[in-house]
N, C-alpha and C positions, 0 to 999 in steps of 0.2 A: 446398444442404443444410448446408454448413459455416457459412454466414451465419446460418442459423436456430439452429445450435448456439451460435454466439457470442452471438446475441441472447438466447437462453435463459440462458446463463451470466451475461451482463452484467445481465440483469433481476434476478438475485439478488445479484450482487456490489455494484452501485451502492447499492441500499437498505441492504445490510449495512454498507457504509462510512459512509453517512449516519447510521445509527442508532448505531453505535459512536462516531463523532465527536461527534454531538450529545449523547450521554449524558456523555461524558468532559469536554466543554467546560463543563458545568455546574459543574465542580469546580476548574477552573484556567484562567488566561489563556494559559498556555503551550499551544501546539497539540499536546498530548499524544495526542489522538485520532487525528490524521492520522499522527503518528509511529508509533503502535502499529499502525495499519492498514497502513502501508507496510512496517514490519518483518515483521509477520505475512504480508503478501502476498509479500514477498521470499522468506521461508522456504517458503511454499506453491509459489511458482514454481520454486524449487530442487528441491522434492520432485516436482513434477508434470512436469518437463521430460522425463522418460523414459517417460511414459505412451503408450499407443497413440493413434493420430491423432484419433479422435473424442473420447475422454476429454480429450486435451490441448486440443482446440479448445474444448470447453465449459467445462472447469475452469481451464486456464491462460490461454487467450486471453480467454474470456468472463468467467468469474467473477473470477479474480485480476486480470485487466486492468482491470475496472471497479471492483474492490474497492480497488486501489491508486490513487493519484492524484498525478501530477506537478504538475498545475495548482494544486491547493489548497496543496500544499507550497510552491510558488513564491510564491503569494499570501500565505501566512503569513510567509514570509521578507520579502517586500516590505513588508507592513504593520508588521512588527517594526522594520525600518529606518526606515520613515516615522515611527513613533512613538518613534524613538530608543531602542529596546530592543535595543541591539547585543549584549549578552550573551545574551539570549534567542535572537536570530537566529543567532549563532555556535554556540550550544549545539544548536539545532535542526538546523542544517546539518551539524555534526560528527556528532551522534548518528544522524541519518538516513543519512548516507553510510556511516559505520563499521558501525553495527548492521545496516543494510540489506545491505551486502556480506557481513557475517558471517552473517546469517540465510540469505541465498541460498547461500553456501558450505556451511553446515551442512545445508541441505535437499538440496543436491547430494550431499554425503557420505552422508547417510542413504539416499538413493534409489539410489546406485550400489553 
């Protein structure tokens, strides 16, 4: 049953990530779409961590887990280094970690 809840949540989270990222990438070379998705997802995870088991499974593990993305974030960093866009890579890394932690902390504060 839990696996079905994860699948249901993920089936909405992954397309939402894709759509947000693809829309924002039309306007900038900086991976702003993935940055925004990961910050919003970190905030959501902070908010959702206190939910009951089934809601947590569908929304936190399923939706937020598929909405956020470590692999695309790392690929964006790799490509920036490969293209010698060191400032962009450092900015992305710093903003992702600092804002992601801040967003998760804020979500936890709001939910508790």
